[in-house]
FIKOLZA-1660 file (N, C-alpha, C; in steps of 0.1 Angstrom, whole numbers, plus 5000, padded with zeros to 4 digits):
% residues 259
   i   px   py   pz ch aa at
   1 1779 6607 2721  A  M  N
   1 1768 6597 2725  A  M CA
   1 1772 6606 2743  A  M  C
   2 1761 6608 2745  A  S  N
   2 1760 6617 2761  A  S CA
   2 1764 6604 2769  A  S  C
   3 1772 6609 2782  A  E  N
   3 1775 6599 2790  A  E CA
   3 1764 6597 2801  A  E  C
   4 1754 6607 2799  A  F  N
   4 1743 6606 2807  A  F CA
   4 1729 6597 2796  A  F  C
   5 1727 6585 2801  A  L  N
   5 1714 6578 2798  A  L CA
   5 1701 6586 2801  A  L  C
   6 1699 6592 2814  A  V  N
   6 1687 6597 2818  A  V CA
   6 1692 6614 2822  A  V  C
   7 1686 6624 2820  A  S  N
   7 1689 6637 2824  A  S CA
   7 1678 6642 2828  A  S  C
   8 1674 6646 2841  A  I  N
   8 1661 6650 2845  A  I CA
   8 1666 6665 2849  A  I  C
   9 1658 6677 2844  A  A  N
   9 1662 6689 2848  A  A CA
   9 1655 6697 2854  A  A  C
  10 1651 6701 2863  A  N  N
  10 1643 6713 2871  A  N CA
  10 1628 6707 2867  A  N  C
  11 1626 6696 2872  A  V  N
  11 1611 6691 2871  A  V CA
  11 1605 6693 2881  A  V  C
  12 1592 6700 2874  A  H  N
  12 1577 6701 2885  A  H CA
  12 1571 6693 2883  A  H  C
  13 1559 6689 2896  A  K  N
  13 1552 6681 2890  A  K CA
  13 1539 6684 2902  A  K  C
  14 1528 6691 2900  A  S  N
  14 1515 6689 2910  A  S CA
  14 1503 6684 2908  A  S  C
  15 1499 6680 2917  A  Y  N
  15 1485 6675 2921  A  Y CA
  15 1475 6685 2923  A  Y  C
  16 1469 6691 2916  A  G  N
  16 1460 6706 2921  A  G CA
  16 1470 6712 2927  A  G  C
  17 1467 6720 2940  A  D  N
  17 1473 6725 2947  A  D CA
  17 1488 6722 2955  A  D  C
  18 1487 6707 2953  A  F  N
  18 1500 6700 2959  A  F CA
  18 1512 6700 2952  A  F  C
  19 1523 6703 2953  A  E  N
  19 1536 6704 2945  A  E CA
  19 1541 6689 2951  A  E  C
  20 1541 6678 2945  A  V  N
  20 1550 6669 2946  A  V CA
  20 1563 6668 2944  A  V  C
  21 1570 6676 2935  A  L  N
  21 1584 6676 2928  A  L CA
  21 1582 6686 2930  A  L  C
  22 1599 6694 2933  A  K  N
  22 1601 6708 2930  A  K CA
  22 1611 6712 2927  A  K  C
  23 1615 6712 2913  A  N  N
  23 1627 6715 2909  A  N CA
  23 1639 6707 2910  A  N  C
  24 1632 6692 2905  A  V  N
  24 1643 6682 2905  A  V CA
  24 1651 6680 2894  A  V  C
  25 1664 6681 2899  A  S  N
  25 1673 6676 2887  A  S CA
  25 1682 6664 2892  A  S  C
  26 1686 6655 2880  A  L  N
  26 1693 6644 2885  A  L CA
  26 1698 6637 2869  A  L  C
  27 1712 6632 2871  A  D  N
  27 1715 6629 2858  A  D CA
  27 1721 6611 2862  A  D  C
  28 1719 6605 2853  A  V  N
  28 1720 6592 2856  A  V CA
  28 1732 6586 2842  A  V  C
  29 1741 6581 2845  A  Q  N
  29 1751 6577 2837  A  Q CA
  29 1749 6562 2834  A  Q  C
  30 1753 6561 2819  A  R  N
  30 1751 6543 2816  A  R CA
  30 1756 6537 2824  A  R  C
  31 1752 6522 2825  A  S  N
  31 1756 6516 2837  A  S CA
  31 1756 6520 2851  A  S  C
  32 1752 6527 2852  A  E  N
  32 1752 6533 2870  A  E CA
  32 1736 6530 2874  A  E  C
  33 1739 6530 2889  A  V  N
  33 1726 6523 2898  A  V CA
  33 1729 6535 2907  A  V  C
  34 1713 6541 2905  A  I  N
  34 1710 6550 2915  A  I CA
  34 1698 6547 2925  A  I  C
  35 1699 6545 2935  A  C  N
  35 1688 6547 2949  A  C CA
  35 1683 6558 2951  A  C  C
  36 1669 6560 2950  A  L  N
  36 1661 6570 2958  A  L CA
  36 1655 6565 2968  A  L  C
  37 1660 6569 2979  A  I  N
  37 1654 6571 2992  A  I CA
  37 1647 6578 3001  A  I  C
  38 1639 6582 3012  A  G  N
  38 1630 6591 3015  A  G CA
  38 1619 6585 3021  A  G  C
  39 1614 6593 3029  A  P  N
  39 1601 6590 3037  A  P CA
  39 1588 6586 3027  A  P  C
  40 1578 6577 3029  A  S  N
  40 1567 6579 3021  A  S CA
  40 1560 6596 3018  A  S  C
  41 1556 6598 3003  A  G  N
  41 1551 6610 3003  A  G CA
  41 1562 6617 2996  A  G  C
  42 1576 6613 3000  A  S  N
  42 1586 6624 2993  A  S CA
  42 1586 6628 2982  A  S  C
  43 1580 6622 2969  A  G  N
  43 1579 6621 2957  A  G CA
  43 1587 6611 2946  A  G  C
  44 1593 6602 2958  A  K  N
  44 1603 6591 2949  A  K CA
  44 1595 6584 2938  A  K  C
  45 1581 6578 2941  A  S  N
  45 1578 6566 2930  A  S CA
  45 1571 6581 2919  A  S  C
  46 1568 6592 2923  A  T  N
  46 1565 6601 2911  A  T CA
  46 1574 6602 2904  A  T  C
  47 1586 6607 2908  A  L  N
  47 1597 6607 2901  A  L CA
  47 1602 6596 2891  A  L  C
  48 1599 6586 2897  A  L  N
  48 1601 6574 2888  A  L CA
  48 1593 6567 2875  A  L  C
  49 1578 6572 2879  A  R  N
  49 1568 6576 2871  A  R CA
  49 1571 6584 2860  A  R  C
  50 1576 6594 2864  A  C  N
  50 1579 6608 2856  A  C CA
  50 1590 6599 2845  A  C  C
  51 1596 6593 2846  A  I  N
  51 1612 6591 2839  A  I CA
  51 1604 6582 2828  A  I  C
  52 1594 6575 2830  A  N  N
  52 1588 6565 2820  A  N CA
  52 1577 6573 2815  A  N  C
  53 1570 6585 2822  A  F  N
  53 1562 6591 2814  A  F CA
  53 1547 6587 2818  A  F  C
  54 1545 6576 2828  A  L  N
  54 1536 6572 2834  A  L CA
  54 1529 6583 2841  A  L  C
  55 1536 6593 2845  A  E  N
  55 1531 6606 2853  A  E CA
  55 1536 6617 2840  A  E  C
  56 1525 6625 2838  A  T  N
  56 1531 6639 2831  A  T CA
  56 1539 6647 2841  A  T  C
  57 1547 6655 2838  A  Y  N
  57 1553 6663 2844  A  Y CA
  57 1549 6678 2840  A  Y  C
  58 1549 6691 2849  A  D  N
  58 1542 6702 2847  A  D CA
  58 1555 6711 2838  A  D  C
  59 1568 6711 2846  A  K  N
  59 1579 6718 2839  A  K CA
  59 1590 6712 2842  A  K  C
  60 1600 6718 2832  A  G  N
  60 1615 6709 2834  A  G CA
  60 1614 6703 2823  A  G  C
  61 1622 6690 2825  A  S  N
  61 1624 6680 2812  A  S CA
  61 1631 6669 2815  A  S  C
  62 1629 6660 2809  A  I  N
  62 1632 6645 2811  A  I CA
  62 1639 6638 2800  A  I  C
  63 1651 6636 2800  A  T  N
  63 1655 6631 2784  A  T CA
  63 1662 6615 2788  A  T  C
  64 1658 6609 2778  A  I  N
  64 1665 6594 2779  A  I CA
  64 1671 6593 2767  A  I  C
  65 1682 6588 2766  A  G  N
  65 1693 6590 2750  A  G CA
  65 1694 6602 2746  A  G  C
  66 1692 6613 2753  A  G  N
  66 1692 6629 2745  A  G CA
  66 1684 6630 2740  A  G  C
  67 1668 6620 2741  A  K  N
  67 1655 6626 2734  A  K CA
  67 1645 6630 2748  A  K  C
  68 1638 6641 2748  A  I  N
  68 1627 6644 2753  A  I CA
  68 1620 6632 2755  A  I  C
  69 1614 6626 2767  A  I  N
  69 1600 6618 2769  A  I CA
  69 1589 6623 2770  A  I  C
  70 1579 6622 2764  A  G  N
  70 1565 6626 2764  A  G CA
  70 1560 6640 2760  A  G  C
  71 1569 6647 2756  A  Y  N
  71 1568 6659 2750  A  Y CA
  71 1576 6664 2739  A  Y  C
  72 1571 6676 2732  A  Q  N
  72 1576 6679 2719  A  Q CA
  72 1575 6692 2716  A  Q  C
  73 1585 6701 2715  A  E  N
  73 1581 6715 2710  A  E CA
  73 1574 6720 2695  A  E  C
  74 1566 6730 2695  A  A  N
  74 1559 6732 2684  A  A CA
  74 1551 6744 2685  A  A  C
  75 1559 6755 2675  A  G  N
  75 1558 6766 2675  A  G CA
  75 1560 6773 2686  A  G  C
  76 1572 6771 2695  A  G  N
  76 1576 6776 2706  A  G CA
  76 1569 6772 2721  A  G  C
  77 1559 6761 2717  A  K  N
  77 1549 6755 2728  A  K CA
  77 1553 6741 2731  A  K  C
  78 1552 6736 2742  A  R  N
  78 1554 6721 2746  A  R CA
  78 1542 6714 2742  A  R  C
  79 1539 6702 2736  A  K  N
  79 1530 6693 2734  A  K CA
  79 1529 6679 2737  A  K  C
  80 1523 6671 2738  A  L  N
  80 1524 6658 2742  A  L CA
  80 1530 6651 2730  A  L  C
  81 1540 6645 2732  A  M  N
  81 1546 6635 2721  A  M CA
  81 1533 6624 2716  A  M  C
  82 1536 6623 2702  A  P  N
  82 1524 6612 2695  A  P CA
  82 1527 6601 2707  A  P  C
  83 1514 6594 2706  A  A  N
  83 1515 6581 2713  A  A CA
  83 1525 6571 2704  A  A  C
  84 1524 6569 2695  A  R  N
  84 1534 6562 2686  A  R CA
  84 1546 6564 2692  A  R  C
  85 1552 6575 2694  A  E  N
  85 1567 6580 2694  A  E CA
  85 1572 6574 2709  A  E  C
  86 1559 6577 2719  A  L  N
  86 1562 6574 2734  A  L CA
  86 1563 6557 2734  A  L  C
  87 1554 6550 2727  A  R  N
  87 1552 6536 2730  A  R CA
  87 1570 6531 2726  A  R  C
  88 1578 6537 2714  A  E  N
  88 1588 6535 2711  A  E CA
  88 1601 6535 2718  A  E  C
  89 1599 6550 2726  A  M  N
  89 1607 6553 2734  A  M CA
  89 1608 6544 2746  A  M  C
  90 1595 6540 2749  A  R  N
  90 1592 6530 2763  A  R CA
  90 1599 6519 2761  A  R  C
  91 1600 6512 2746  A  R  N
  91 1605 6500 2744  A  R CA
  91 1620 6496 2751  A  R  C
  92 1625 6510 2757  A  S  N
  92 1641 6507 2759  A  S CA
  92 1639 6506 2774  A  S  C
  93 1630 6511 2782  A  I  N
  93 1627 6511 2794  A  I CA
  93 1617 6503 2803  A  I  C
  94 1627 6492 2808  A  G  N
  94 1617 6482 2817  A  G CA
  94 1615 6485 2833  A  G  C
  95 1604 6485 2834  A  M  N
  95 1599 6490 2851  A  M CA
  95 1591 6476 2856  A  M  C
  96 1596 6474 2869  A  V  N
  96 1592 6464 2878  A  V CA
  96 1585 6473 2887  A  V  C
  97 1572 6468 2891  A  F  N
  97 1565 6475 2900  A  F CA
  97 1562 6466 2914  A  F  C
  98 1554 6475 2924  A  Q  N
  98 1554 6467 2937  A  Q CA
  98 1547 6454 2935  A  Q  C
  99 1536 6454 2928  A  Q  N
  99 1529 6443 2927  A  Q CA
  99 1534 6439 2914  A  Q  C
 100 1530 6423 2914  A  F  N
 100 1538 6418 2901  A  F CA
 100 1533 6416 2888  A  F  C
 101 1518 6420 2887  A  N  N
 101 1510 6423 2876  A  N CA
 101 1511 6410 2865  A  N  C
 102 1516 6398 2871  A  L  N
 102 1516 6387 2859  A  L CA
 102 1500 6384 2857  A  L  C
 103 1501 6378 2844  A  W  N
 103 1488 6371 2840  A  W CA
 103 1484 6361 2848  A  W  C
 104 1475 6355 2855  A  P  N
 104 1470 6346 2866  A  P CA
 104 1470 6332 2854  A  P  C
 105 1463 6336 2846  A  H  N
 105 1458 6326 2835  A  H CA
 105 1468 6318 2826  A  H  C
 106 1483 6325 2825  A  M  N
 106 1492 6319 2818  A  M CA
 106 1504 6312 2826  A  M  C
 107 1514 6305 2818  A  T  N
 107 1522 6300 2827  A  T CA
 107 1533 6311 2831  A  T  C
 108 1546 6310 2837  A  T  N
 108 1556 6317 2841  A  T CA
 108 1563 6321 2824  A  T  C
 109 1563 6308 2816  A  L  N
 109 1566 6311 2803  A  L CA
 109 1563 6319 2798  A  L  C
 110 1550 6319 2797  A  E  N
 110 1542 6326 2788  A  E CA
 110 1539 6340 2789  A  E  C
 111 1541 6343 2805  A  N  N
 111 1538 6357 2809  A  N CA
 111 1552 6363 2803  A  N  C
 112 1563 6357 2804  A  V  N
 112 1577 6362 2800  A  V CA
 112 1574 6366 2781  A  V  C
 113 1569 6356 2779  A  A  N
 113 1567 6353 2761  A  A CA
 113 1560 6364 2755  A  A  C
 114 1547 6368 2763  A  E  N
 114 1538 6370 2754  A  E CA
 114 1541 6389 2750  A  E  C
 115 1549 6397 2761  A  P  N
 115 1552 6411 2754  A  P CA
 115 1564 6409 2738  A  P  C
 116 1568 6396 2741  A  L  N
 116 1579 6395 2728  A  L CA
 116 1568 6392 2713  A  L  C
 117 1558 6384 2717  A  L  N
 117 1548 6380 2705  A  L CA
 117 1543 6392 2703  A  L  C
 118 1535 6401 2716  A  R  N
 118 1530 6413 2710  A  R CA
 118 1534 6428 2707  A  R  C
 119 1546 6427 2712  A  V  N
 119 1552 6442 2708  A  V CA
 119 1562 6439 2702  A  V  C
 120 1571 6428 2702  A  Q  N
 120 1584 6428 2690  A  Q CA
 120 1579 6417 2680  A  Q  C
 121 1566 6411 2682  A  K  N
 121 1563 6407 2666  A  K CA
 121 1570 6392 2666  A  K  C
 122 1575 6387 2673  A  M  N
 122 1584 6376 2674  A  M CA
 122 1575 6363 2675  A  M  C
 123 1579 6356 2664  A  N  N
 123 1571 6343 2661  A  N CA
 123 1573 6333 2673  A  N  C
 124 1564 6324 2680  A  A  N
 124 1560 6318 2693  A  A CA
 124 1575 6308 2695  A  A  C
 125 1584 6305 2684  A  I  N
 125 1593 6296 2688  A  I CA
 125 1605 6303 2693  A  I  C
 126 1604 6315 2686  A  D  N
 126 1618 6323 2693  A  D CA
 126 1613 6331 2702  A  D  C
 127 1602 6334 2709  A  A  N
 127 1595 6341 2719  A  A CA
 127 1599 6332 2728  A  A  C
 128 1593 6318 2730  A  K  N
 128 1595 6310 2741  A  K CA
 128 1611 6308 2744  A  K  C
 129 1620 6309 2736  A  A  N
 129 1631 6305 2736  A  A CA
 129 1638 6315 2747  A  A  C
 130 1632 6330 2740  A  K  N
 130 1641 6339 2747  A  K CA
 130 1634 6341 2761  A  K  C
 131 1621 6337 2764  A  A  N
 131 1616 6338 2775  A  A CA
 131 1620 6329 2787  A  A  C
 132 1625 6316 2780  A  L  N
 132 1633 6307 2789  A  L CA
 132 1648 6312 2793  A  L  C
 133 1655 6321 2782  A  R  N
 133 1666 6326 2786  A  R CA
 133 1664 6335 2797  A  R  C
 134 1658 6346 2796  A  M  N
 134 1655 6357 2808  A  M CA
 134 1650 6346 2820  A  M  C
 135 1641 6335 2822  A  L  N
 135 1641 6330 2831  A  L CA
 135 1652 6323 2837  A  L  C
 136 1659 6317 2829  A  E  N
 136 1675 6311 2834  A  E CA
 136 1682 6324 2841  A  E  C
 137 1679 6336 2835  A  R  N
 137 1687 6347 2842  A  R CA
 137 1684 6351 2855  A  R  C
 138 1670 6348 2859  A  V  N
 138 1666 6351 2872  A  V CA
 138 1665 6340 2882  A  V  C
 139 1672 6328 2877  A  G  N
 139 1670 6315 2884  A  G CA
 139 1659 6307 2882  A  G  C
 140 1647 6309 2872  A  L  N
 140 1635 6305 2875  A  L CA
 140 1631 6293 2865  A  L  C
 141 1643 6289 2855  A  A  N
 141 1639 6281 2844  A  A CA
 141 1631 6271 2847  A  A  C
 142 1631 6262 2861  A  Q  N
 142 1626 6250 2864  A  Q CA
 142 1611 6253 2868  A  Q  C
 143 1607 6269 2866  A  K  N
 143 1592 6271 2872  A  K CA
 143 1590 6272 2854  A  K  C
 144 1593 6273 2848  A  A  N
 144 1587 6275 2835  A  A CA
 144 1569 6272 2832  A  A  C
 145 1569 6263 2836  A  E  N
 145 1555 6257 2833  A  E CA
 145 1544 6259 2845  A  E  C
 146 1551 6264 2855  A  N  N
 146 1539 6265 2866  A  N CA
 146 1531 6281 2863  A  N  C
 147 1520 6282 2870  A  Y  N
 147 1514 6291 2869  A  Y CA
 147 1518 6304 2879  A  Y  C
 148 1513 6314 2881  A  P  N
 148 1516 6323 2890  A  P CA
 148 1513 6320 2904  A  P  C
 149 1497 6312 2905  A  A  N
 149 1494 6310 2916  A  A CA
 149 1502 6301 2929  A  A  C
 150 1516 6293 2923  A  A  N
 150 1521 6283 2924  A  A CA
 150 1534 6286 2928  A  A  C
 151 1536 6300 2927  A  L  N
 151 1552 6306 2928  A  L CA
 151 1550 6316 2943  A  L  C
 152 1561 6315 2948  A  S  N
 152 1560 6323 2960  A  S CA
 152 1558 6338 2958  A  S  C
 153 1558 6350 2964  A  G  N
 153 1559 6364 2961  A  G CA
 153 1572 6365 2955  A  G  C
 154 1582 6364 2961  A  G  N
 154 1595 6364 2955  A  G CA
 154 1600 6359 2940  A  G  C
 155 1594 6347 2939  A  Q  N
 155 1592 6341 2927  A  Q CA
 155 1588 6346 2914  A  Q  C
 156 1577 6353 2919  A  Q  N
 156 1567 6362 2911  A  Q CA
 156 1575 6374 2908  A  Q  C
 157 1578 6382 2915  A  Q  N
 157 1586 6391 2914  A  Q CA
 157 1596 6391 2906  A  Q  C
 158 1604 6381 2903  A  R  N
 158 1617 6373 2896  A  R CA
 158 1614 6373 2881  A  R  C
 159 1600 6365 2879  A  V  N
 159 1594 6366 2868  A  V CA
 159 1591 6380 2862  A  V  C
 160 1586 6389 2869  A  A  N
 160 1582 6401 2867  A  A CA
 160 1593 6411 2858  A  A  C
 161 1605 6408 2866  A  I  N
 161 1621 6411 2862  A  I CA
 161 1624 6408 2849  A  I  C
 162 1625 6394 2850  A  A  N
 162 1626 6383 2837  A  A CA
 162 1615 6390 2824  A  A  C
 163 1603 6393 2826  A  R  N
 163 1594 6397 2818  A  R CA
 163 1599 6411 2811  A  R  C
 164 1601 6422 2820  A  A  N
 164 1609 6433 2816  A  A CA
 164 1620 6433 2810  A  A  C
 165 1632 6421 2812  A  L  N
 165 1643 6421 2807  A  L CA
 165 1644 6415 2792  A  L  C
 166 1632 6410 2791  A  S  N
 166 1628 6403 2779  A  S CA
 166 1629 6413 2765  A  S  C
 167 1627 6422 2770  A  M  N
 167 1628 6436 2760  A  M CA
 167 1641 6442 2757  A  M  C
 168 1651 6438 2761  A  D  N
 168 1662 6441 2763  A  D CA
 168 1662 6455 2764  A  D  C
 169 1659 6461 2777  A  P  N
 169 1659 6473 2780  A  P CA
 169 1672 6483 2783  A  P  C
 170 1673 6494 2780  A  A  N
 170 1685 6501 2785  A  A CA
 170 1686 6507 2795  A  A  C
 171 1674 6508 2802  A  L  N
 171 1673 6512 2816  A  L CA
 171 1662 6505 2823  A  L  C
 172 1665 6501 2833  A  M  N
 172 1656 6492 2844  A  M CA
 172 1651 6502 2856  A  M  C
 173 1637 6506 2856  A  L  N
 173 1629 6508 2867  A  L CA
 173 1628 6501 2878  A  L  C
 174 1628 6503 2889  A  F  N
 174 1622 6494 2901  A  F CA
 174 1615 6502 2913  A  F  C
 175 1601 6503 2912  A  D  N
 175 1595 6510 2923  A  D CA
 175 1591 6499 2935  A  D  C
 176 1604 6502 2945  A  E  N
 176 1599 6492 2961  A  E CA
 176 1595 6477 2954  A  E  C
 177 1605 6474 2948  A  P  N
 177 1601 6459 2941  A  P CA
 177 1597 6447 2952  A  P  C
 178 1602 6451 2967  A  T  N
 178 1602 6444 2977  A  T CA
 178 1590 6445 2989  A  T  C
 179 1588 6455 2986  A  S  N
 179 1578 6459 2995  A  S CA
 179 1566 6450 2999  A  S  C
 180 1561 6444 2988  A  A  N
 180 1553 6435 2989  A  A CA
 180 1558 6421 2996  A  A  C
 181 1565 6420 2998  A  L  N
 181 1571 6403 2999  A  L CA
 181 1574 6405 3015  A  L  C
 182 1575 6390 3016  A  D  N
 182 1574 6387 3033  A  D CA
 182 1590 6388 3036  A  D  C
 183 1595 6390 3043  A  P  N
 183 1607 6395 3049  A  P CA
 183 1617 6385 3042  A  P  C
 184 1615 6371 3043  A  E  N
 184 1623 6362 3040  A  E CA
 184 1627 6359 3027  A  E  C
 185 1618 6364 3017  A  L  N
 185 1619 6365 3005  A  L CA
 185 1623 6377 2997  A  L  C
 186 1628 6387 3004  A  V  N
 186 1633 6399 2999  A  V CA
 186 1649 6396 2992  A  V  C
 187 1656 6388 3000  A  G  N
 187 1670 6385 2995  A  G CA
 187 1670 6381 2979  A  G  C
 188 1660 6369 2978  A  E  N
 188 1662 6366 2963  A  E CA
 188 1660 6377 2955  A  E  C
 189 1650 6384 2955  A  V  N
 189 1648 6393 2945  A  V CA
 189 1662 6405 2945  A  V  C
 190 1666 6408 2956  A  L  N
 190 1677 6418 2956  A  L CA
 190 1690 6414 2952  A  L  C
 191 1689 6398 2953  A  Q  N
 191 1703 6392 2946  A  Q CA
 191 1701 6392 2933  A  Q  C
 192 1690 6390 2926  A  V  N
 192 1688 6395 2911  A  V CA
 192 1692 6408 2908  A  V  C
 193 1687 6417 2913  A  M  N
 193 1692 6431 2910  A  M CA
 193 1707 6432 2914  A  M  C
 194 1709 6427 2922  A  R  N
 194 1725 6430 2926  A  R CA
 194 1734 6423 2912  A  R  C
 195 1730 6411 2908  A  D  N
 195 1735 6406 2894  A  D CA
 195 1732 6416 2880  A  D  C
 196 1721 6421 2882  A  L  N
 196 1720 6431 2869  A  L CA
 196 1726 6445 2873  A  L  C
 197 1732 6448 2882  A  A  N
 197 1740 6461 2884  A  A CA
 197 1754 6458 2879  A  A  C
 198 1760 6442 2887  A  N  N
 198 1772 6439 2883  A  N CA
 198 1772 6435 2869  A  N  C
 199 1765 6433 2860  A  E  N
 199 1762 6430 2843  A  E CA
 199 1764 6444 2839  A  E  C
 200 1763 6454 2846  A  G  N
 200 1765 6469 2841  A  G CA
 200 1750 6475 2833  A  G  C
 201 1735 6472 2839  A  M  N
 201 1725 6473 2836  A  M CA
 201 1721 6489 2848  A  M  C
 202 1716 6497 2836  A  T  N
 202 1717 6512 2840  A  T CA
 202 1701 6512 2848  A  T  C
 203 1701 6515 2861  A  M  N
 203 1688 6513 2871  A  M CA
 203 1687 6523 2879  A  M  C
 204 1676 6528 2883  A  V  N
 204 1672 6538 2891  A  V CA
 204 1658 6529 2899  A  V  C
 205 1665 6528 2911  A  V  N
 205 1656 6519 2921  A  V CA
 205 1649 6524 2932  A  V  C
 206 1639 6527 2936  A  V  N
 206 1630 6533 2948  A  V CA
 206 1631 6519 2958  A  V  C
 207 1635 6523 2970  A  T  N
 207 1640 6514 2979  A  T CA
 207 1639 6519 2993  A  T  C
 208 1633 6511 3003  A  H  N
 208 1634 6510 3014  A  H CA
 208 1647 6508 3019  A  H  C
 209 1650 6495 3012  A  E  N
 209 1661 6486 3016  A  E CA
 209 1677 6493 3017  A  E  C
 210 1679 6502 3028  A  M  N
 210 1693 6506 3031  A  M CA
 210 1705 6497 3025  A  M  C
 211 1702 6484 3031  A  G  N
 211 1715 6479 3032  A  G CA
 211 1717 6474 3014  A  G  C
 212 1707 6473 3006  A  F  N
 212 1712 6473 2991  A  F CA
 212 1716 6487 2987  A  F  C
 213 1709 6498 2991  A  A  N
 213 1711 6509 2985  A  A CA
 213 1727 6511 2984  A  A  C
 214 1729 6506 3001  A  G  N
 214 1744 6508 3006  A  G CA
 214 1755 6501 2996  A  G  C
 215 1754 6491 2993  A  K  N
 215 1762 6478 2987  A  K CA
 215 1761 6476 2971  A  K  C
 216 1749 6484 2964  A  A  N
 216 1747 6481 2951  A  A CA
 216 1746 6496 2942  A  A  C
 217 1740 6507 2950  A  A  N
 217 1741 6516 2944  A  A CA
 217 1755 6525 2941  A  A  C
 218 1755 6533 2932  A  D  N
 218 1768 6536 2928  A  D CA
 218 1766 6554 2933  A  D  C
 219 1753 6556 2933  A  K  N
 219 1747 6572 2936  A  K CA
 219 1735 6568 2945  A  K  C
 220 1733 6579 2955  A  V  N
 220 1720 6575 2965  A  V CA
 220 1711 6590 2965  A  V  C
 221 1699 6591 2963  A  A  N
 221 1693 6604 2965  A  A CA
 221 1684 6605 2975  A  A  C
 222 1685 6614 2984  A  F  N
 222 1673 6613 2996  A  F CA
 222 1665 6622 2990  A  F  C
 223 1652 6620 2988  A  L  N
 223 1645 6629 2988  A  L CA
 223 1634 6635 2997  A  L  C
 224 1627 6644 3002  A  D  N
 224 1621 6651 3010  A  D CA
 224 1611 6660 3006  A  D  C
 225 1599 6659 3007  A  G  N
 225 1592 6667 3003  A  G CA
 225 1590 6674 2988  A  G  C
 226 1595 6664 2981  A  G  N
 226 1593 6666 2967  A  G CA
 226 1608 6674 2962  A  G  C
 227 1617 6676 2970  A  C  N
 227 1634 6678 2968  A  C CA
 227 1641 6667 2969  A  C  C
 228 1652 6667 2962  A  I  N
 228 1664 6660 2963  A  I CA
 228 1671 6668 2974  A  I  C
 229 1672 6664 2989  A  V  N
 229 1680 6669 2999  A  V CA
 229 1692 6667 2997  A  V  C
 230 1693 6653 2994  A  Q  N
 230 1707 6649 2995  A  Q CA
 230 1712 6639 2984  A  Q  C
 231 1725 6640 2976  A  F  N
 231 1728 6633 2968  A  F CA
 231 1743 6631 2964  A  F  C
 232 1748 6619 2965  A  G  N
 232 1760 6616 2964  A  G CA
 232 1765 6597 2967  A  G  C
 233 1778 6594 2969  A  T  N
 233 1778 6579 2970  A  T CA
 233 1772 6575 2982  A  T  C
 234 1772 6565 2981  A  P  N
 234 1763 6557 2994  A  P CA
 234 1775 6560 3007  A  P  C
 235 1784 6562 3006  A  Q  N
 235 1791 6567 3017  A  Q CA
 235 1789 6579 3024  A  Q  C
 236 1787 6586 3013  A  Q  N
 236 1784 6603 3016  A  Q CA
 236 1771 6605 3023  A  Q  C
 237 1759 6599 3018  A  V  N
 237 1747 6601 3022  A  V CA
 237 1744 6592 3030  A  V  C
 238 1746 6576 3033  A  L  N
 238 1741 6570 3043  A  L CA
 238 1753 6572 3057  A  L  C
 239 1766 6573 3054  A  K  N
 239 1775 6575 3064  A  K CA
 239 1781 6589 3069  A  K  C
 240 1782 6597 3060  A  E  N
 240 1787 6608 3064  A  E CA
 240 1779 6621 3066  A  E  C
 241 1768 6621 3057  A  S  N
 241 1759 6630 3058  A  S CA
 241 1753 6636 3073  A  S  C
 242 1759 6651 3074  A  E  N
 242 1748 6656 3083  A  E CA
 242 1737 6665 3083  A  E  C
 243 1732 6659 3070  A  E  N
 243 1721 6669 3068  A  E CA
 243 1709 6666 3078  A  E  C
 244 1698 6672 3088  A  P  N
 244 1693 6667 3097  A  P CA
 244 1681 6660 3093  A  P  C
 245 1676 6666 3084  A  R  N
 245 1663 6654 3077  A  R CA
 245 1667 6643 3074  A  R  C
 246 1679 6640 3068  A  L  N
 246 1684 6627 3066  A  L CA
 246 1688 6618 3078  A  L  C
 247 1697 6626 3087  A  Q  N
 247 1697 6618 3099  A  Q CA
 247 1685 6614 3107  A  Q  C
 248 1672 6623 3108  A  Q  N
 248 1663 6619 3113  A  Q CA
 248 1657 6608 3105  A  Q  C
 249 1655 6605 3096  A  F  N
 249 1651 6596 3083  A  F CA
 249 1660 6585 3089  A  F  C
 250 1671 6581 3087  A  L  N
 250 1682 6572 3089  A  L CA
 250 1675 6567 3101  A  L  C
 251 1677 6575 3116  A  R  N
 251 1672 6572 3123  A  R CA
 251 1660 6561 3130  A  R  C
 252 1649 6570 3120  A  S  N
 252 1637 6562 3122  A  S CA
 252 1642 6545 3113  A  S  C
 253 1645 6547 3102  A  Y  N
 253 1647 6534 3095  A  Y CA
 253 1655 6524 3105  A  Y  C
 254 1665 6529 3113  A  H  N
 254 1672 6519 3120  A  H CA
 254 1665 6516 3131  A  H  C
 255 1656 6525 3139  A  A  N
 255 1646 6518 3147  A  A CA
 255 1635 6509 3145  A  A  C
 256 1630 6509 3131  A  R  N
 256 1620 6501 3126  A  R CA
 256 1628 6487 3126  A  R  C
 257 1638 6485 3121  A  N  N
 257 1648 6475 3117  A  N CA
 257 1656 6467 3126  A  N  C
 258 1658 6474 3137  A  D  N
 258 1667 6469 3149  A  D CA
 258 1660 6463 3155  A  D  C
 259 1663 6447 3157  A  F  N
 259 1653 6441 3168  A  F CA
 259 1658 6434 3177  A  F  C
% end
């Protein structure tokens, strides 16, 4: 078994004439936390969505557990993977978005249980029992019967994390999970993510939270203009790098957040 759960090799992605990812390569070891940082429009979220094949990519390959996601070779040419196989691969990948995407007409417990009923075909009793365990994991068991409208933004995002965890993913992807939250609610979501990291969950996180990247990440990748400009440990990237574009980005970040 490869030590890499995710291997991204020479990936290119364009929207028309605009090349949003340029020859991107990145490996993610099992139980490793990788944070993707960089300015808006640098390709971070596109790269994350390509890992789950929510976005197609034009060249290169992305393998999950040693298998290419999204494509297969046939007669020397690449074609799209059958939808059934793609769905099966995605079952091992959890994804948490900026917006919470909870069903407003369902309770917290029902929101977490629903994928277990629909996708894993669990019976209702087992699905609800597992959903409650997932809510306990993110500190929200006491909110099981509440509807999303009665929850804070931070609580709603924690429910979204619980729902993703309910599928027992081998890999968790986070696309700026705190960007839609009020500042005082950010900490509770980041704490859940730190707990997952401490438990050994493999995670790829697009974030503007430099403190989280510095403390929770094993590696940090700085993207700019569709390229990985700098990659290394948090110490190497956030403290020691002399890369001019990275230094400019970090100065801008600190200027916005030092009040």
